[in-house]
matplotlib code that plots the C-alpha trace (Angstrom):
import matplotlib.pyplot as plt

x = [4.2, 4.3, 7.3, 6.6, 9.1, 7.9, 8.3, 9.0, 7.2, 9.6, 8.8, 11.3, 11.3, 11.0, 14.6, 15.8, 13.4, 14.7, 18.3, 17.5, 16.1, 19.1, 21.4, 19.4, 19.3, 23.1, 23.7, 25.5, 23.1, 20.5, 17.0, 17.9, 21.0, 19.0, 16.3, 18.9, 20.7, 17.6, 16.0, 12.8, 11.1, 12.2, 8.6, 8.9, 12.0, 10.2, 7.3, 9.7, 11.3, 7.9, 6.9, 10.0, 11.3, 8.7, 10.9, 10.8, 7.1, 5.1, 3.6, 0.2, 0.7, -2.1, -1.8, -3.9, -3.8, -2.9, -5.7, -8.3, -7.0, -7.2, -10.6, -11.8, -10.5, -12.2, -15.5, -15.4, -14.7, -17.7, -19.9, -18.7, -19.4, -22.9, -23.6, -22.4, -24.6, -27.6, -26.9, -26.7, -30.0, -31.7, -30.2, -31.6, -35.0, -34.8, -33.9, -36.8, -39.3, -38.0, -38.4, -41.9, -42.9, -41.4, -43.3, -46.6, -46.2, -45.6, -48.4, -51.1, -49.9, -49.7, -47.2, -46.6, -43.6, -44.4, -43.8, -43.0, -44.3, -47.9, -50.5, -51.9, -55.3, -58.3, -60.2, -63.8, -65.0, -67.9, -66.5, -68.9, -72.0, -72.6, -76.3, -77.2, -80.1, -81.6]
y = [10.1, 8.9, 10.0, 9.6, 10.1, 12.9, 12.2, 15.2, 15.1, 16.0, 16.9, 16.4, 18.2, 16.3, 17.1, 15.4, 12.4, 11.9, 12.1, 9.4, 7.2, 7.8, 6.8, 3.7, 2.7, 3.3, 0.9, 3.4, 2.8, 0.3, 1.4, 1.0, 3.1, 5.8, 5.8, 6.3, 8.9, 11.0, 10.1, 8.8, 5.4, 2.7, 2.7, 6.3, 5.4, 2.5, 4.9, 7.3, 4.5, 3.4, 6.9, 8.2, 5.0, 3.3, 0.3, -0.6, 0.1, -2.9, -4.6, -6.2, -9.9, -12.0, -15.4, -18.2, -21.7, -24.1, -26.3, -23.6, -23.1, -26.8, -27.0, -24.1, -25.9, -29.1, -27.4, -25.6, -28.9, -30.5, -27.6, -27.9, -31.7, -31.0, -28.4, -30.6, -33.4, -31.1, -29.8, -33.4, -34.3, -31.2, -32.0, -35.5, -34.0, -31.6, -34.5, -36.5, -33.7, -33.0, -36.7, -36.8, -33.8, -35.4, -38.7, -36.8, -34.8, -38.0, -39.9, -37.2, -35.3, -32.0, -29.2, -28.8, -26.6, -23.0, -20.8, -17.3, -15.9, -17.2, -15.0, -16.2, -17.9, -15.6, -18.4, -19.4, -15.8, -16.3, -14.6, -12.7, -14.8, -17.2, -17.9, -20.9, -20.3, -22.9]
z = [56.3, 52.7, 50.8, 47.1, 44.5, 42.3, 38.6, 36.6, 33.2, 30.5, 26.9, 24.2, 20.9, 17.6, 16.9, 20.1, 19.5, 16.0, 17.3, 19.9, 17.1, 15.0, 17.8, 18.4, 14.7, 14.3, 17.1, 19.3, 22.2, 23.3, 24.4, 28.0, 27.7, 25.8, 28.5, 31.2, 29.3, 28.6, 31.9, 30.4, 30.2, 27.7, 26.5, 25.4, 23.4, 21.8, 21.0, 19.3, 17.4, 16.1, 15.3, 13.6, 12.1, 9.9, 9.3, 13.0, 13.4, 14.6, 11.5, 11.4, 11.2, 10.0, 11.6, 10.1, 11.3, 8.6, 9.8, 9.2, 5.7, 5.0, 6.6, 4.4, 1.2, 2.3, 3.0, -0.4, -2.2, -0.4, -1.5, -5.1, -5.0, -3.6, -6.3, -9.1, -7.8, -7.6, -11.1, -12.5, -10.9, -12.4, -15.8, -15.6, -14.8, -17.8, -20.1, -18.7, -19.2, -22.8, -23.6, -22.2, -24.3, -27.4, -26.7, -26.0, -29.2, -31.2, -29.5, -29.7, -32.7, -30.8, -30.6, -26.9, -26.9, -26.7, -29.7, -28.8, -32.1, -31.5, -29.8, -26.4, -26.4, -25.8, -24.0, -24.7, -25.2, -22.8, -19.7, -17.5, -18.5, -15.6, -16.3, -18.4, -20.7, -23.1]

ax = plt.figure().add_subplot(projection="3d")
ax.plot(x, y, z, "-o")
ax.set_aspect("equal")
plt.show()
């Protein structure tokens, strides 16, 4: 026959729990001593400490590898260099196109740059008439 030890579930009031935490924080007792004294698990004592003593609650620690930080910085620097290179190439193209327009205006005596104050062209005025009559 199996003889199991029956564990009696005990519930402690908030007042008792706070007293246990106070005893622990004052250094009077260790967690193991308190667990034995109150006949409960040491995990229960730790839970009470975390609940009733915010200074001892487990903090969220963000751990970041120094390599990953260095890698991120290096990657961002590469991106910046690529973008600066692309910007430089686009600026060269813009300068080239502006020079071509300037040369074409001088050569053909035309104003190729758009003037926003002029009205758009109406075309030849012969739209809709596809037949050729002589």
